[in-house]
N, C-alpha and C positions, 0 to 999 in steps of 0.2 A: 451301637445302641442309638436308636433314632427317637428324638423327642418331638417329632413332627405332630402337631395337633391339627386335626381337620376342623375347619370352621365352616359350618353350613351357612348359606345365605339367610336362612331363617333366623339364626341367632343374631347376625349382624343387623338384620331388619328390625328385630325386636328392640335391640339396643338403641338404634337410631330413632325409633318411634318414641322412646322414652324421653329423648331430648328435643324432639320436634315441638315447635310452637303451634298452637291451634288458633290463636287469635289474630293471625296475619291476614290482612285483606288481599283480595285477588289483584295483583299488580302485573302490569305488562309494559312492554317497551313503549315509550312515548308518554307515559303517565307522569304528571308532576306530583311529587310526593314530599311530605314533611316527615323526617325521621328523627326520633328522639333517641339520642345516644347517651349512655351513662358515662360521665367524666369523673375521674377521681382526682381531687386536688388536695394533697396532704392527707388529712384524715376526714375530709368532707367529700360527699358525693352529690352531684347534681346532674340534671338531664339537660343536655344541650340540643337544640333543634337545628337541623340542617334541611334545606329545601332545595330541590332541583328536579331535573328531568332525567328519567331513566333512559340511558342510551343503550344498555345491553343487559341481558339477563342470562344467567347460566343455571339451568335446572339440573341439579344432581342431588336429589333427596335432602339430606341434612346439610350438605355443602352448597345449597343454593345461594348464589350471589347476585346482586344487582349493582350496576355501575351508575352512579348519579353524577350529573354534570351541572354546574352552575357557574355563572360569570360573576366574579367579584372584583370591582374596581378595574374593569377592563381586562382581567386575566381569567381565563377558563380554568376551573378547578374540578377535577374528577376524583371521586372516591368510591372504592369498592366496599360494599357492606355485605357481610354474611348474615342473612336475614334471620337465621335461627340462633344467632349468638345471644348469650345472656346480656351482653352490653347494649343490644338494640332493644329499647324499651317499647317504643311505639312506632308504627308506620301508618300514616294517614294519607289517603289519596285525595289530592286537591282537585285534579283535573285529568280527564282522559283525552288523549289526542288520537286522531285518525292517522295512522302511519301505514306504509306499505313495505317496510323493511324490517328485518329481524334485528339489525344493529344500526343505530343511528350515528355512526362514526362521522358521517359527513357534516354533522353539526359543529365539529371541531374547526372546520375551515370557514364557517360562516360567522358573521358578527351582526350585532344590532337587531333590526327588525326582521332580518332574514332568518333568524333562528326560531321565529315563532312557528308553532305547529297548529294545524286546524283542530279545533275542539270537536270531540265526539260527544253527542248528547245522549 
């Protein structure tokens, strides 16, 4: 007896569209963004803002992720954000940069003024 249930791509697409956010700005690699993340401490909730440069983006519908890099006290910190997650409250683009690569992993080896990107107006 077979209990194999066929799932059509249409059903999966409808389910994903239900959870997709519509208020997300157009972000691309090289943009400097400020992300508001919902933090739970005990029984309180607050929104913590994180700021940095997007060094990579992985587009895959509901599972779209961005990797944000920032240098804090001389140490590079990278964090991967699932942009359609309910924990991500706001994404605000502060600056667009002119880049010629899809992934900016070379920024990991640079420090100081060398990490600056040219602004795109």
